[in-house]
N, C-alpha and C positions, 0 to 999 in steps of 0.2 A: 471267914467270909470269901467268896469269891471276887476277887477285882478283874474289871473290863482290860483286856492290855492295856488299853490305851492309857490308864492311872501307873501302870507302872514306865511305860513312856515319861510321863512324866517326873513319878519318882524318882529313879535313876538318876538324870542331870541334876534335881533339886535337894538330892540328899548328895551326888557325888562333890557341889559346889565347897561349902564347908570343909571336906575332905581335903581336896584341893590343895583350898587355902594351907588349913592346919598343917600337913603332911608336908605341902613346898614352903610354908614360913620356918618348920622345925629346919628343915634338912640343908635351906636356905644358908641358917643360921650356923652350921656346920662347914658348910662349903658355899661359897658365894654366887657358884656356876653351874651349882645341881639345878641338873632340869628335871627334875621330877615331876614339877607342874603343869611342867606341859605334855609332861607324858599322861599323866593321870586325867588331864584333860581328852586329850586324843581318843583316852579308853573308855572316856563316861560317852563322849558322842557315839564313836561305834558302836559300843553296846546298847544305845539308844533304836538303834533302826532295825534292830531283832523285833523287840515289842509295836514299833511304827511297822512295821511289816506287816508282823501278827493282826493289829488293829483294820489292815486294808480288807481284813476276812469278815469285820465286823462293824459296820457302819451304822451309824447310829446307837452306837452302844450307850449305852449310859448305868451314871450309879448317882445315888444321893446319898448324904451322908449328913443324917439333922436335914439344915434349913438351906446344904449346898448342894445342890445338882448340878452334875457335867453331863456333857453328852458330846461325843463325836463326830458330831455328822461332815458332810463334803466339806464345806466350807472350813470346819477344823481341820480336816485328814488335810486340805490346803494349804493353808499358813504353817500345819508341821510340817509338811513334809519341803517347805522353801525356807524357814527355821533351820533344820536339821540340816538340809545340802549345802545349802552357805554357810552354816557352823561349822560343820566337820571342815570344808575348804579355808575358813578363814583358820583354823586350830592349825592347821598344818601350814600355811602360809606364816605365821604365827610363829613359829618357831624360831626360822632365824630374825624376824624382822625383829623379834621381844627379846633377842637372846640376851643375858644378862642383864636387863635393863631393871632397876630399881622397883619394888612391886608387884616382881613379874605370875607370884603366886595368884594376887588378888586380881592379873587381868584378867588370869586364865578361870578365876574363881568367877568372879563378877559374868563372863561371859557365857561358860554353863549355864548360870543360872539365868541368865536375859533368856538362853535361846531356851529353858524350861517353861518359864515363865510365858513366852508367845504361844505356846505351843497351849498351856493352861488355858492364858486369853479364848481361843478356840473353840475351847468349849464350855463357857458359861454359858447355862441357861435362864440365870436372872441379872437383873439391873447393878444390883449393888457387888457381887462379887464381881462382873465385868468390870466393874469399879477397881475391883481390892485386885485385879489379875494387873488388870493398865497401868495402877502406881509402882506396883512390884515390876512392871518392867520399866518405868520413868525411874523406877530409884536407883535401880542397875545402870541403866544407861547413865544418869547423870554423874555420875563417882567415872566412868569409863571414858565419857568425854573430859574430862578434866584430871587424867589420868598425868598429864604430862604438868605436874601443880607447881612445878618451876620456871614454868611457863607463862609469864602475865596473861598472854593470850586466851591460852587456855583456860586460864581460872577464868577468864573475861565471856568466854562462851558456856563454860558451864555455867556460871553465875544467870544468865541470859534465858540460857535453856532451863535452867530450875526454876525461876521466877515466872519465866512463861509457860510452864509445862502445870506449876502448881495452881498460878491463877484457873487454869482450864480445868484442874482436877476440882477446885474446890467448886464450880459452877455446875461440871458433872453430879457432884454431890448434892448442889439444891434440886437438880431434877431430879434425881432419885427422893429424894426427900420431898419433894411436890409430885409426882405419882405415886408414891407411900401412900402418903394423904388423900389421894382421892380412889386409891383400886383397894387399899389394904392388902396389897400384895408384891411381891418384887419378880416374880415369875414372870418372865417375856411374852411366854404364851398365853398366862391368862392375863395381863396385863391389854394384850394386843384384843381380849374378846371384852375387855368394860373399856376400853379408853373410848371417847369424846370429843368430837371439836370444843373444846371450850378452852375459855383465856389458859386458864392453870395446865390444862394438856400442851396448849399453843407455848409457853412461855417453855415449858418443861424440853420441849423438843429441838426449842431453839438452842437451848443452855448447851442439851446434848450437841447438837452439829457445831457450836461454839467450842467446846471443853473440848472434843473427841478432836474439832478439826485442827487445834494447836499441833499436836500432834500428827495428824494425816498431812498436815503442811497446805492446808487452805487457805489461799490468799483473801485475804491480808493477817492471817493469822502467822506466818511463816518467818518474820524473820529472825526468830531464834534459829534458823538450819542453816546457813551457810557458814556460821562461825562454828557452828556445832562439827557441822561435816568435816570441816578444812582442819581444827584445831586438834580433832581426834586421834589416836594412832588407825593407822588405813585400814587394818582390820576393822574396827569399830566403826568407819567410817562406811566400811563395805556393807555391815551391818543395819545400820541406823539408814541408808540409803536402800538396803534391797529385801529389809524385814520391818523392822519398827514403824518407819512410814506406812506401811501395808497395813498390818498390826493395827495401827491407833482408825486407818480407814475400816477394815471390817469391825473395830470396837463399836466406830458410829453407827455403822450398816445395822449392828445388833440391836443397838438402843434403840435406834429410829424403827426399824423392824417391828419392834412392840408398840408403835404410835402411829401406825400407816395409817390406821382410819380417820384420825384426826385430820387428816387435809389429803386433796388429790392431787396433790402440785409437790409434793417430792421428788418425782423425778424432776420437772422443770427446776427447784432449784441446784439438785448436783449437776444439769447441765449449766448452770449460770456460773455456777462455783467453778464448772471444769472450762470453760473459754474464759475465766478471768484468768485461772490459773495458767493455761495456756501460753496466755497475750503478756503477760507480764515475767510469767520465768524466761521465757525466749529475750524478751528486751532487755531484763537484768543481768542474764547473761554474755549478749552484747557484748557488752559494756566492762567484761572482766578480762586481769590477764592474765590471771592464778589461776592453773588449769584445774587445782580439786576446786576451786569457787563458781570455776563451768559449769562442773558435773552437777556442783551442790543444786545450783538454782535453774541446773536442766533437767533435776527434780520434779520441778511444779509443773510444766507439761504434761509428763506424764504422769503425774496424779490425775491431772484436766484430763486426759485419754480415757482413764479410771472412770473418773466421773460423766463423762459422755456417754460411755458403756454402760453405766450402770442408771444413769438417768432414762435411757431408749429402753432398756430392761423393764424399768419398775413404771414408765409412763405408758407401754404396751402394753406388757404383760407378755411379749418374746423373750424366750429366752437365749436368743442369738445375741441380742446386746449385751447379757450377762455376761454369756460365756465369753464373748470377746475380750471382755473388760478383765477377766479373771486369769483367759490368757493372758493380757498384755501385765497384767499384777505379776504373774511367775515368769515373762518374758523381763519385762523392767528390773525385778529383782535380781533378774540373773547377769543383762548386761551392766544394769549401774553396778551391781558386786565386781564385777570384771572388770571394768572401768575405772572405781576407785584403787584396785589391789594393782591393777596395772600403772596407774601413777601413783601409788604407794611406793613398788618397788623403784617406779625413777625417780621417785622423790628421797630415797634410802639410800640409793647406791650415789646420785651426784652430789648428795649434800648432808644426811645423816650421818653416813660409813665416814664422810671425812671432818668431822663433826663442825658442819657447818647447817643451820636450822633454818636454813633461808627456804620459803615456800616455792614451790614447785611453778617457773611462769610459761608462756607459751613460747618462748624465746630460749630456754633450756633444752625444748625437748629436740634440737637442730640435730641431724645427724644420728639422733641415737638408732632407728631403724637399721642401719647399718653394726651399727657396736654392741646390741640390745636386739638382734632379731626378733625371737619367739616374744619378750613382753613387748617389743614396739605392734608388731601383729595381731596378739591378742590386742593390744588398746585399740589397735584401729577398727578391727573387728564388731569390738563395743561402741565405740561412738558413732561407727557408721550403722549398728544394727540400732542404736538410738536414735536415728538420725532417719529411718524407716528407710532405708534401702534393702530392696530384693536383693538376692532370697534369704537374708536374714532375719532371725526372729520378730524383730520389734516391728518389720515390713510386716508379718505375716496379721500379727495383732493386731495392730491398726488399722489391716486390710480390711477384717472378720469386723471390726469397732465400723466402720465407715458404711459395709454392703450391708447392716444391718439398722445403720439409721436410714438407708435408701429403700430399704426394702418397705420402709413403714408407710412411705407414699404422703407424709406429713412434712407441710414447708419448712417451719420453722424447724425441726429438726432433720430436715436436707441441709437450709443453708447451714445450721450449726456444724454438721458434716464437713461440710467447704469450706469451714473457715477452721476445721481440725486439723484438716488436710494441707490449707495455706501454713498453719503452723507448724506442722510438720515440714514442708520446704522451707519455712525460716530457721528451722532449726540447724541446719546445714551451714548455715551462715556462722554457725560458732563453732559450730562439729570437724568440718571440712580443712578449717587453720588451722587444727591441733594435727592433723592426718596429715596435710604438707608441711607440719614443720617437720616431725618424726621423718621424713623421708628426701628431708636436704641434703643436697650432698655434700655441703658445707660443714662440719658438727663445732656445734657450742664448744667452749671453751671447759665448761664441767665435765662433759660427753667425752670429749678429747681424755681424760686426765680420771675418767671413772673406772673402776673398777671391776670387777667380773662381778654378775649377778648367782647368788647359791641359788645348786639348783631347786632346793627347795620350796624356795618360793615361786618358779618358774613353771612346776609342774601343775596346783592350783590353777594357774591362768592357762596352761593348756587345755588342761580339762576343759575350762568353763569358754572356751573359745572354741574348741570341739561343736562344745552343745549348741550355742549359738546358734553356727551353721548348722548341724543336723536339723536342729526344732524350724529354722528356718525351710529348711529343705521336706520336712516332711511334719508340718505343724500337729496335725493328729496324734503326734508322739506322748502327747500331752491332753488329750483329752480325755485320760481318766481322771485327772485332776481336774480342770478346769471344767467342765461339762455338769459333774455333782455339787460343785462349789456355787454353780447357777444354779441346778434347781433347786439346793439349800434354800438360794438368795430367793428364787420365785415364788416357794412356796409361802414365806418368809412373809415376805410383802401383797401375797394375794394373789398369787397370779395363776 
């Protein structure tokens, strides 16, 4: 049997995961400093790039084994690119950040597995297998959130994440059962042709929004997010904020596309959630003093921008809003991952390296720009890009969403876009103080006595910061990913 290339992409990562754990475990028993696991993880993610590049030439390739059907469309390619790119950079970054940590082989094994299952999630074409991939992603992320099992706060964050995600998953499964009961099929395309605006389908749609909305951090289903983002290792925080939340959003869109015929209000509902996410996320972020909690809460408004773009596209049938939303999904993944890795680097060098496990607060950043110029610049580019300052990547995708809203001529949509613009300005009220603190002339006590930062941790930051600048100056650079994903969504929602 000939397999499409995207199967090899998923297979390499999933098969490598247990090998990384077993070989890493055996070698660390003989030598507690053996770096085998990290190098095997790097080899796995680098090896996965070849089948991904080959898969680009074979868009919409599919494979069916029994009742399981997988298809790599434009949306799947976008999620795979984001997962693989950030995953590769996080593996490189973690080589020093996680050096000699207890359970290092478990960390790399689960990280590689999580990348593989997220790519698999993007290929699911029936709602039950979509749920299975979603659950596999959740299981790997549970363990990684609680990786520092000797820290009570990390265990608390893991339990909160587990309970809320498990509750959401059960609701999804009930929704799947309702759909199967009414249609006799799990295939998304077949359900789309059979779904009707009956109470059973409406309840299933609500369950999908709530269940997948937990992972996508829709307000008020977001309460797991700040603890999980701040207690996980910094590389995992980058993956959670940069890919996992977005994967939850994509899973929700896949499920809702099966039920598009039962309501004409999906687009309006997404815009309402988008506005709520922006308002609540900004207000919560303004109250924080811990750097990683600020970044965690600031993810909520960015999910909001994506939801507004999606709502515009689904409501009007115009691809520009969907294109802008997918463009922002990529940009947010890049910028938020960069922000978490840069903040994690400062946390590592100012606290963790000195066996002090205090959380990084805004006051700790004072003077970091002089002592750690590369990290400070990368962090500044990330947060200013998230704030929407031109000519950085975040401004370009937000602008595309705003323009698409005004192009509709609809008064409600234009009012929503104006509100989104005001929320973008408000976000600078918590991003700007971070940059201001970094470039103060008088260093904080932890900065003044901080050690040097390993080069291997700075290289991913420099590459990502450069990417934020380049994409901002040349936004069409990502159109080969965003446009096919938008077209897939438009087709799925009947545009």
